C-alpha positions as CSV (number, residue, x, y, z in Angstrom):
1,M,126.8,76.7,91.4
2,K,129.2,75.8,88.7
3,F,130.7,79.3,88.7
4,K,131.2,79.2,92.5
5,L,133.0,75.8,92.3
6,L,135.1,77.1,89.4
7,I,136.1,80.2,91.3
8,I,137.0,78.1,94.4
9,Y,139.0,75.7,92.3
10,I,140.9,78.4,90.6
11,T,141.6,80.2,93.9
12,S,143.0,77.0,95.5
13,V,145.2,76.4,92.4
14,L,146.5,80.0,92.5
15,L,147.3,79.9,96.2
16,S,149.1,76.5,96.0
17,S,151.0,77.4,92.8
18,C,152.1,81.0,93.3
19,S,155.7,81.9,93.9
20,S,155.8,84.4,96.7
21,Q,158.3,87.1,97.6
22,F,158.3,88.5,101.1
23,V,159.7,92.0,101.4
24,V,160.3,93.6,104.8
25,D,160.7,97.3,104.5
26,H,161.9,97.9,108.0
27,T,162.9,95.8,111.0
28,Q,160.3,96.9,113.5
29,N,156.6,97.9,113.8
30,E,156.1,98.2,110.0
31,I,153.9,96.5,107.5
32,I,155.3,93.5,105.8
33,R,154.4,93.4,102.1
34,V,153.7,90.1,100.5
35,I,153.9,89.9,96.7
36,A,152.4,86.7,95.1
37,K,153.1,86.1,91.5
38,P,151.5,83.2,89.6
39,D,154.0,81.1,87.7
40,S,153.6,79.7,84.2
41,T,152.0,76.5,85.5
42,T,149.3,78.5,87.2
43,N,148.6,80.6,84.2
44,S,148.3,77.6,82.0
45,I,145.8,76.0,84.3
46,I,143.7,79.1,84.8
47,M,143.6,80.3,81.2
48,P,141.1,77.8,79.7
49,Y,138.7,78.4,82.6
50,S,139.1,82.2,82.3
51,L,138.2,82.0,78.6
52,G,135.3,79.8,79.4
53,I,133.9,82.2,81.9
54,D,134.4,85.1,79.5
55,S,132.5,83.4,76.8
56,V,129.6,82.8,79.1
57,M,129.5,86.3,80.5
58,N,129.9,87.9,77.1
59,E,126.9,86.1,75.7
60,V,124.4,88.6,74.3
61,L,121.0,88.0,75.7
62,C,119.0,90.8,74.0
63,I,119.1,94.4,72.8
64,S,118.0,97.3,75.0
65,N,116.3,100.2,73.2
66,M,117.6,102.6,75.9
67,E,120.0,103.1,78.7
68,M,118.3,102.2,82.0
69,T,119.4,103.9,85.2
70,K,118.0,103.9,88.7
71,G,116.6,106.9,90.5
72,K,113.6,108.3,92.5
73,P,110.7,108.6,92.8
74,E,110.7,106.1,89.9
75,S,113.1,105.1,87.3
76,L,113.5,103.2,84.0
77,L,115.6,100.5,85.7
78,G,113.4,100.1,88.8
79,N,110.3,99.9,86.7
80,F,111.9,97.4,84.4
81,V,113.0,95.0,87.1
82,S,109.8,95.2,89.2
83,D,107.6,94.9,86.2
84,L,109.2,91.9,84.7
85,C,109.2,90.1,88.1
86,L,105.5,90.7,88.6
87,K,104.7,89.7,85.0
88,Q,106.5,86.4,85.6
89,F,104.6,85.7,88.8
90,S,101.3,87.6,88.4
91,K,99.4,84.5,89.5
92,Q,101.2,84.3,92.8
93,A,101.4,88.0,93.7
94,D,99.4,91.2,93.5
95,I,102.3,93.7,93.6
96,C,106.1,93.6,93.6
97,I,108.3,95.7,95.8
98,M,112.1,96.0,95.3
99,N,114.8,98.4,96.5
100,T,116.9,100.9,94.7
101,G,120.0,100.0,96.6
102,G,119.8,96.4,95.3
103,L,120.3,97.6,91.7
104,R,124.1,97.8,91.5
105,N,124.6,98.9,87.9
106,I,122.9,100.4,84.9
107,L,121.7,98.5,81.8
108,P,123.3,100.1,78.8
109,K,121.6,100.9,75.5
110,G,122.4,98.2,72.9
111,E,123.6,94.7,73.5
112,I,122.9,93.3,77.0
113,T,125.2,90.4,78.0
114,R,124.8,87.9,80.8
115,G,127.7,89.8,82.5
116,D,125.6,93.0,82.4
117,I,122.9,91.2,84.5
118,Y,125.5,89.9,87.0
119,K,126.7,93.5,87.4
120,L,123.2,94.7,87.9
121,M,122.3,92.0,90.4
122,P,125.4,90.4,91.9
123,F,123.6,89.1,94.9
124,E,122.2,85.6,95.4
125,N,118.8,87.0,96.4
126,E,115.8,84.7,95.7
127,L,112.2,85.7,95.1
128,V,109.5,85.1,97.7
129,V,105.9,86.0,98.2
130,L,104.4,87.0,101.5
131,E,101.0,88.4,102.7
132,L,100.2,91.7,104.4
133,T,97.0,92.9,106.1
134,E,95.6,96.3,105.1
135,N,97.2,97.9,108.2
136,E,100.5,96.3,107.4
137,F,100.3,97.4,103.8
138,K,99.8,101.0,105.0
139,G,103.1,100.6,106.7
140,L,104.6,99.7,103.4
141,L,103.1,102.8,101.8
142,E,104.5,105.0,104.6
143,Y,107.9,103.5,104.0
144,L,107.7,104.3,100.3
145,V,106.8,107.9,101.1
146,S,109.6,108.2,103.7
147,R,112.1,106.9,101.1
148,G,110.9,109.2,98.3
149,G,110.1,106.1,96.3
150,E,111.4,102.6,95.8
151,P,110.9,100.3,92.8
152,F,107.4,98.7,92.7
153,S,104.9,97.3,90.3
154,G,101.2,96.5,90.2
155,M,99.8,99.7,91.7
156,E,99.7,103.5,91.4
157,L,100.4,105.8,94.3
158,K,100.0,109.6,94.7
159,V,101.6,111.5,97.6
160,K,100.8,115.1,98.3
161,N,102.6,117.1,101.0
162,S,104.1,113.9,102.4
163,K,100.6,112.3,102.8
164,I,99.1,109.5,100.7
165,E,96.3,111.0,98.6
166,Y,95.3,107.8,96.9
167,Y,96.4,104.4,95.7
168,F,94.9,101.6,93.6
169,F,95.9,98.2,92.4
170,L,96.2,97.4,88.7
171,N,94.7,93.9,89.2
172,N,91.7,95.4,91.1
173,F,92.7,93.7,94.4
174,S,90.6,94.7,97.4
175,F,91.1,94.4,101.1
176,K,87.4,93.7,101.5
177,N,86.5,90.6,103.6
178,N,89.9,90.9,105.4
179,N,91.7,89.9,102.3
180,K,95.5,90.0,102.5
181,I,97.6,91.4,99.7
182,K,100.3,89.1,98.2
183,V,103.6,90.9,97.8
184,L,106.5,89.6,95.6
185,T,109.9,90.7,96.8
186,S,113.4,89.4,97.5
187,D,114.3,87.2,100.5
188,Y,116.7,89.9,101.7
189,L,113.9,92.5,101.9
190,A,111.4,89.9,103.2
191,N,113.7,89.4,106.2
192,G,113.6,93.1,107.0
193,G,116.5,94.3,104.8
194,D,116.8,98.0,103.9
195,K,114.6,98.8,107.0
196,M,111.5,97.0,105.6
197,S,110.4,96.0,109.1
198,F,106.8,95.5,108.0
199,F,107.9,92.2,106.3
200,K,109.8,90.7,109.3
201,G,108.3,87.6,110.8
202,K,105.9,87.0,107.9
203,E,105.6,83.5,106.4
204,Q,107.3,83.3,103.1
205,T,106.5,81.3,100.0
206,K,109.8,80.6,98.3
207,L,109.6,80.6,94.5
208,E,112.9,78.7,94.3
209,I,114.5,81.1,91.8
210,K,117.1,83.9,92.1
211,L,116.1,87.4,91.1
212,R,119.1,87.6,88.8
213,D,117.9,84.4,86.9
214,V,114.4,85.9,86.5
215,I,116.0,88.9,84.8
216,I,118.2,86.7,82.6
217,N,115.3,84.5,81.6
218,Y,113.3,87.6,80.7
219,C,116.1,89.0,78.5
220,I,116.5,85.7,76.8
221,S,112.8,85.5,76.0
222,N,112.7,89.0,74.6
223,S,115.0,90.0,71.8
224,N,114.4,93.7,72.5
225,I,113.7,95.2,76.0
226,S,112.6,98.7,77.1
227,S,111.1,100.5,80.0
228,K,109.2,103.7,80.7
229,E,108.4,106.0,83.6
230,D,104.6,106.0,83.7
231,G,103.8,108.1,86.8
232,R,103.1,105.1,89.0
233,L,104.4,107.2,91.9
234,T,103.6,110.9,91.9
235,I,105.0,113.0,94.7
236,I,103.8,116.6,95.0
237,E,105.2,118.9,97.7
238,N,104.4,122.4,99.0
239,E,100.9,122.7,97.5
């Protein structure tokens, strides 16, 4: 919130303090170019705040042992994010589902700064938990197959010739006795984002924390981070 207020404040100062030049290239039916140049007063006001933001965003949180990028059917980055989220909330959820499109940048090898996490996850998405019946869960699996994979944690899935051959849960969850599986995800996806229609209309338990903050907290708590592709999703075609 403090960063939002700071940006709003700086923007208002900039707009009120800029000296503007209006240049009309032609007299009729042409674009009018507006050039706004901050004056020295504006610069003097903004500079301390800019330095403050830079110092926060340049804070080193941990060291990554490898470069993490996204990809399908699984990836170092997708596994890293979904695994750390489920680890944090394993008592509230059985599995975690995220989306590749929500991961907006890589995590480089070496020093990971707070700014790196903001680049990775620039959205204000919060984590929620919702429940699916067995039939609804099968819809989730079919979605994963149709997408060629999306980040998930807490289960293994094998697909052969576009059909689900088997799946199992790492915490030994079972649908027996009409149990419902608890799924950890973002509020964006829980509301049907990225065509995850099987989530729409489900009651959500809000965890009151942003996905980005969960990643930041994990990095702060672990001096070194890493990930691996472990075959949690195997896709075999043309056999």
